[in-house]
C-alpha positions as CSV (number, residue, x, y, z in Angstrom):
1,X,0.0,0.0,0.0
2,X,2.9,2.4,0.8
3,X,4.2,2.2,-2.8
4,X,0.8,3.0,-4.2
5,X,0.4,6.0,-1.9
6,X,3.9,7.3,-2.7
7,X,3.3,7.0,-6.4
8,X,0.1,9.1,-6.0
9,X,2.1,11.7,-4.2
10,X,4.8,11.6,-6.9
11,X,2.2,11.9,-9.7
12,X,0.4,14.8,-8.0
13,X,3.5,16.8,-7.3
14,X,5.8,16.2,-10.2
15,X,5.6,19.4,-12.3
16,X,3.1,18.8,-15.1
17,X,3.4,19.9,-18.7
18,X,4.2,17.6,-21.6
19,X,5.6,15.0,-19.2
20,X,4.3,11.5,-19.1
21,X,4.4,9.3,-16.0
22,X,2.9,5.8,-16.1
23,X,2.8,3.1,-13.5
24,X,3.5,-0.2,-15.3
25,X,2.6,-3.6,-13.9
26,X,4.5,-6.0,-16.2
27,X,4.3,-9.8,-15.7
28,X,6.1,-10.5,-19.0
29,X,9.5,-9.0,-18.4
30,X,11.1,-10.0,-15.1
31,X,12.7,-7.2,-13.2
32,X,11.3,-4.4,-15.3
33,X,10.8,-1.2,-13.2
34,X,7.3,-0.2,-12.3
35,X,7.3,3.5,-13.5
36,X,8.0,4.9,-16.9
37,X,8.6,8.7,-17.3
38,X,9.2,10.8,-20.3
39,X,10.0,14.5,-20.4
40,X,11.7,16.8,-22.9
41,X,12.4,13.8,-25.2
42,X,14.1,11.9,-22.4
43,X,12.7,8.6,-21.2
44,X,13.6,6.8,-18.0
45,X,12.5,3.9,-15.9
46,X,12.0,4.1,-12.2
47,X,11.9,1.2,-9.7
48,X,10.0,2.5,-6.7
49,X,10.8,1.0,-3.3
50,X,9.1,2.0,-0.1
51,X,11.0,0.3,2.8
52,X,10.7,1.2,6.5
53,X,13.9,3.0,7.5
54,X,16.0,1.4,10.2
55,X,16.6,3.2,13.4
56,X,20.3,3.7,12.7
57,X,21.5,5.3,9.4
58,X,24.5,2.9,9.5
59,X,22.2,-0.1,9.0
60,X,21.4,-1.6,5.6
61,X,18.2,-0.1,4.3
62,X,17.2,-3.3,2.5
63,X,18.4,-5.6,5.2
64,X,15.2,-7.5,5.6
65,X,12.5,-5.6,3.6
66,X,11.7,-4.7,0.0
67,X,15.0,-5.9,-1.3
68,X,15.9,-5.4,-5.0
69,X,15.5,-8.8,-6.6
70,X,18.2,-10.5,-8.8
71,X,15.8,-10.0,-11.8
72,X,15.6,-6.3,-11.1
73,X,19.4,-6.0,-10.7
74,X,19.9,-7.8,-14.0
75,X,17.4,-5.6,-15.8
76,X,19.2,-2.5,-14.4
77,X,22.6,-3.7,-15.5
78,X,21.3,-4.4,-19.0
79,X,19.8,-0.9,-19.1
80,X,23.0,0.8,-17.9
81,X,25.0,-1.2,-20.5
82,X,22.6,0.2,-23.2
83,X,23.2,3.7,-21.8
84,X,19.6,4.2,-20.9
85,X,18.1,6.1,-17.9
86,X,17.0,4.0,-14.9
87,X,16.7,5.0,-11.3
88,X,15.5,3.7,-7.9
89,X,13.1,6.0,-6.2
90,X,13.3,5.0,-2.5
91,X,10.6,6.4,-0.3
92,X,11.0,5.6,3.4
93,X,9.0,6.9,6.3
94,X,11.6,9.7,6.7
95,X,12.8,10.7,3.2
96,X,12.7,10.4,-0.6
97,X,15.9,9.4,-2.5
98,X,16.7,9.0,-6.2
99,X,19.5,6.6,-6.8
100,X,21.1,6.0,-10.2
101,X,20.7,2.5,-11.7
102,X,24.5,2.0,-11.8
103,X,24.2,1.1,-8.1
104,X,21.8,-1.8,-8.8
105,X,24.2,-4.5,-7.9
106,X,25.2,-2.9,-4.6
107,X,21.9,-1.3,-3.4
108,X,20.8,-4.1,-1.1
109,X,24.0,-3.9,0.9
110,X,24.0,-0.1,1.2
111,X,23.2,1.8,4.4
112,X,21.0,4.8,4.6
113,X,24.1,7.0,4.9
114,X,25.7,5.4,1.9
115,X,22.5,5.8,-0.2
116,X,22.3,9.4,0.8
117,X,25.9,9.8,-0.3
118,X,25.2,8.6,-3.8
119,X,21.7,10.0,-4.2
120,X,21.1,12.2,-7.2
121,X,18.2,13.9,-5.4
122,X,16.9,13.6,-1.9
123,X,14.6,15.4,0.4
124,X,12.8,14.8,3.7
125,X,9.3,13.5,4.0
126,X,6.8,15.0,3.6
127,X,8.0,17.1,0.7
128,X,6.4,20.5,1.1
129,X,8.2,22.7,-1.4
130,X,7.6,22.8,-5.1
131,X,11.3,23.4,-5.7
132,X,12.2,19.9,-4.6
133,X,9.8,18.4,-7.1
134,X,11.2,20.6,-9.9
135,X,14.7,19.4,-9.1
136,X,13.5,15.8,-9.2
137,X,11.9,16.4,-12.6
138,X,15.1,18.0,-13.9
139,X,17.2,15.0,-12.8
140,X,14.8,12.5,-14.4
141,X,14.7,14.4,-17.7
142,X,18.5,14.7,-18.0
143,X,20.3,12.9,-20.7
144,X,22.0,9.7,-19.6
145,X,25.7,9.9,-18.7
146,X,27.5,7.1,-20.5
147,X,30.7,7.6,-18.4
148,X,28.8,6.8,-15.2
149,X,28.9,3.1,-16.1
150,X,32.4,2.9,-17.3
């Protein structure tokens, strides 16, 4: 239920315009992310995760809940190899974080502090300012950086 509610918040607050944001439930392609976004001619895929944040920021975020599956990791690695855009949108009870897909094979082992250190965008929850949503949209609609996976 948390992912569904967080998606509704994302859809309601991401600056509108010519953007397209679709939730995708795909049972055909294993590991494919559950959100597709397109803006300014740039398309990206977003895997949304809504784990409960551990008490200590030095504890693995995905230690026992909502882990990234091996199928998802494999999909992300293929997407990064193809120089496509793909992200993890992690929404805990305390914060929102956007993590680049190049971290797919390490994300389950990362602590909250480590994830915050590599986040392309983050903010506290609830997000009350429009500027934060605008920054998220700008990040999602940026061209892929092929050197990020080298």
